[in-house]
Structures are given as structure tokens and as C-alpha cells.
N, C-alpha and C positions, 0 to 999 in steps of 0.2 A: 544762572538762575534768572528767569524773566520776571520783572516786577509787574504786578497786576496794575493795569491802567485804571485810573479813577474816573468817575463821572462827577463833574462839578455841577451842582444844582443851585441856581441863583434865584432866590425868591421863595421863601418858605411860609407863605400865607395859608389861608384856608384850603387852597387847592394845591399849592406847591409842596407843602409838608407831607400830606398823605401820598402824593405821587412819589416823592423821594423815598419815603418809607417802603413803598411797594418795591422799588428798585433794590433797596438794601435787603429786604426780606427775600428777594429772588437771588441774592448772592453777589450783587454788584457792590463794589466799594464806592460809596457816595460821600462826597465832601460838600456840605451845604453851607450857603451863606445868605443872610438877609440882615441888613443893618437894623431892622426892627426886632429881630429875634436874637437875643443873647443867651437865652436858656429856654428849655421847653418843659412844660409840665407833663408832657407825655413821656412814657418810657420808650426810648428810641432803640432800634436795633443796633447792635455793635458795629455793623457795617456802615452806619450813617454817622458821620462826624460833623458836628456843628463847628464852623470856623469863624474866626473873629475878623476876617478880611477877605476881600475878593481874591487877592493874590494867594492867600492860604488855601482857599477853596480850589484854585486852579492847579495846585501842586500835582504834577504827574497826571493831569487829566487830559484825555484825548477826546472826550465828548463833554460839551457844555450844554446844559438844558436851562432855559430861562422861563420863568413864570412871573411876569412883572406888570405893573399897573397901566403903563401907556407906552406909546412909541418913542417918546423922548427918552424915557429911562432905558428902554431896550437899546437904543442907539448909544446912549452914554455908557452902558455896560459893555456893549460890543467894542466901542472905541477904547475903553479902559483895558479890555482883554488884549487887544492888538498892541496898544501903546506900552503895555506892561511886559510885552515880549512873550506872552504865552502863545503856544502853537497847537491848539486843539485841531483835530481833523475836521470836526463837525460842530456847529452850533445849531441846536434845535430850539426854536423859540415857540413856546406853547401859550404865550400871552395872546390876548385879543387886542389888536392895535389897528390903526388905520392903514389902508393899503399902500399909501405913498411912503410911509415910514418903513413898512415891510420891504418894499422894493429898494429903498435906499439901503436898508440893512443887508440885503442880498448883494448889492454892489460893493459896499464897504468890505464885507467878508470876502467876496471873490477877489477883490484887489489885493487882499492880504493872503490869498492862497488858502482860504478856509471855505469848506462847503457849508452852506447855510440853508436852513429849511424853516419856513413859517408854518407852524403846526398848531393853530388854535384848537381848543377842545370843546366838547359838549358833553354834558352829563352831570354837571354840578358837583357839590361837595361830596354827596353820597357816591357818585361815580368815581371820583378821585380816590376815595377811601377803598372802594371795592375793586379798583383796577379795571373798571368797565367803561372808561371814557371812549368816545369817538373822537378821532383826530382827523382834521381836514388839512392836507399837506400840500404846500407849494414848494417846488424845487425839483432837483434832479431825482428821477424815479430810481435810478441805479444806486444812488446814495441811500435812499430809503430802503431798498432791498437789503443792502449790507447792514444797515443800522437796525432794522426791524427786530432781530432776535434779542437785542439788548434792551429795547424799550417796550417790548410786549407786556411786561408786568404792569404797565400803566394803562394799557388800552385793550378794549375789546374789538374795536373796529378801526381800520386804517383806510382812508380814502385819499388817493392821490388826485389832486384837483387840477394840476397843471404847473406852469412856470411860477417863478417867484411872485408872491403876492396873491396867488389864486386861493391859497388856503384861507387867508383873511377875507377874501371876497365871498367865498362860500359860507364862512361863519356868519358874517353880518347879514347875508341874505337869509340864512336859516333863522337867525334870531329876530329879524323883522317879521317873518311869517309866524314865529312862535308868539311874539307880542300880540299880533293881530288875532291869532286864533284863541289866545287866552282871554282877550277882551271879549271876543264873540262868545266864548264858552261861558264867561261870567254873565254876560247879558242874557244868554239863553236860559241858564238856570234861574236867574232872578225873575225873568218873565214867567217861566214855568211855575215857579213858586207862587207868584201873584195870581196865576190862573188856576191854582188849586191842584197842580200836579204833584204827586209824591216825587221827591228828588231821586230816590233810587229807581223808581219806575222810569223817570225821564232819562236817567243814566243808561238804563237797559235799552231804551229806544235809540238814543244818540250813539252809543258805543257799537251798535250793530246795524246802523243805518247810514245814510249819506252824510250825516253830521259827524261821523267817526273821525277822530283826530287824536294826536298825542295828548293835547291839553284836556281832552275828555277822558280817553281810555286809560292813560298812564299817570296823569297828574291832576286829577279832577280837583277843582278848587272848592268843592263842597265837603265839609266835614262828614266823615262816616259814609261816604259814597265812593265806590270804586276802590282801587288799590290804595294802600296807605300813602299819604302825601303830606306836604307841609300844612295843608288845611286841617289835618288831624293833630297838629302840634302848634296850634294858635298861630300859624303862618310864620313860624321861625324858618329862616332861609336854609335851604336849598339854593336858590338863585335869587339874590336880593334885588329889590327895586333899583338900588343904586347901580348894580351891575347891568341890569336891563337898560337903564337910562344911558349908561356909557355906550352900550352896543347900538342903541337906536340913534344916538348922536353920530356914531361912526357911519351908520347906514345912510343917514340923511346927508352927511358930508360926501359920501361916495356917490349918492344919487345926484347931488349938485354937480360934482366933477364929471359925471357921465351924462348929464343933462337928461335924466330919466325921471319922469313923473312917478311918484309913489304916494298917492293921496292917503291910502290907508296907513302906510308906514308913518307918514307925517302926522296923521291924527293920533296914531298910537303913541308917538312921542309926546304930543300935547297932553294926552290923558295920563300917561305915566308921570309926567312932570307935575301935573295937578295932584296926583295921588301922592307923590313924594313930598310935595309942599304941605300936604295935610299931616305930615309927621311920620310917614310910613317908609322912609328911605331904607331902613334895615329890615323891613318885613320881606317875606317872600313875594315875588312878583305876582303870584297867583292870588294874593290877597286883594288885588284890584277888584275882585268880585264884590267886596264889601263897600268899596268906594262907589262903584257903579250902582249898587243897590240904593244908595242915599241920594243920587242925583235926581233933580227935578226933571220931569219930561217937558221938553220945550218944542 
């Protein structure tokens, strides 16, 4: 009798836990570990076991999925897996980390005979819960093809971006654009309001004209305008200002290393830092529209 292999899921925060639940609900045996999570208020599926240690989570696991805060922790966990003698076939890191750490992780895993993929995600907490995330993947495309049937419950869209580190590169480029378009969207609606335009009318124009973009069409920062968004829930995150700041810092570090000017990206970082310093760290990033509305014109 063949024993079913487990998926070890390391990092059960706002994103990781619903992703692990989706895997378990799809029939995978998932062993989860997070040092900050000793119990869950949520009713968990029987196929998801909360473990008290990393070693326990790795028991009989051929696939390890990580969703962790930064590259240092990703490397620490990867080294602990290897030094502890575990032999997963694949480590799939869904964290958003800097490119250099991702490339180092690929090398460390390869030297240990483990296939490694950097696979940051987009779609926020709601996408994690619904299993509709987009993942941008760096690594061996053949490994992805083999792995895909097991991890499909977490994702709606898979995009193979290239060699190791390319998933992280794509993610930070995407989020730099997201930050700048959200700032532009907020400025536009604020100006339209001051000019006497009805916000729903302006939405109808922008969403069907050359101003059309995701920040307008799908995630409008104005309450009761467009599809439901965090603006309709007092800007409770979705995707927090703190997370956007993390990604913008990664973007600017990458731009420095590549010697590429990103003036709008750099200014977006400054504005989000100012917004965070106003006490909005845990608000949704779209709430910057309120901060922009109160700025003096200079």
C-alpha cells in the first residue's frame, strides 16, 4: 500500500492559511507550520494538520510550499529543511522577496538536489481565499508542468516568467505599476470631485476610455463606485499599505542594482511612506486617495 505524500505548507498568515485550506479541500494531505500560529479560530478541513514544528510539517512531504515575510526567512527555512535531512522533490516559494535572495535560494536548493521555484502571487487575501490568485513563476518549466495539477486549487492563472528569480522580477514590476496607477486613480477622482463631476459618471468615463486600468475598473478607491472593493469597507485590506511599501522597497532596490531610472516608482514609494507615517500602515493601499485629497497644492 502506497502512503499518500503530504504537502508541507510553511507560513500560515493571511495569505498562506487560505491557500493551504484550498489545497486540503481539494484532497491533498497538508501539514502546515507557522511559529506564530499555534491554533486557528477557523474550522479547518480534516486534511489540514497544524504542526508544532518544521520537522513535523515536513513528515513524508514531497512538496514544500512557503509563504514567508522576506528573503532572509525564506533562506533560513530552506537551509533548515536541507540540514534537517528532509528530501522534498520541490520547494515552491510563494513569498514576495528580493531577486538576489530568490536566486540564492535556487542555487542552495539545486546544490541539495531539490527543484526550486520562485512563485510570488497576486490577488490579495480575497484571491487567496477564492483560489483565484495569479502566480508568476521562475524556474524549470518542466517541473511546473508536473507540479501544476497539485497546486491548481490555489491559482487561477499560471505565468512562467523564465529562469530562477524571474517570478520575483515580474511581481515587483507589476506592483510598481499598481502603486503608480492607484495614485493616479486617486488623484483623478479627487480632481473630478473638486470640478463638480459625479463620481459614478467619472467612473463610467474612465472605465471605458483611455484611462481604463485595474485600479479604476476592478478596485476603484471611491466608496460605492464600481465593483465592491476595500473602499466599501472603510479601506480594510485587501492589500495593506505595509505590504505595498515592502514591494516598493524591493522594486527600488532592484532598480538600483539594474541601474534603471524609475522616477514614478521612486515617487510612489515616497508617497506611500508618507501615507503610512500618517497612521495608515494597516489600511488598504487604495486608501491613499484620502491622503492625496488632503495634500496642499504646491
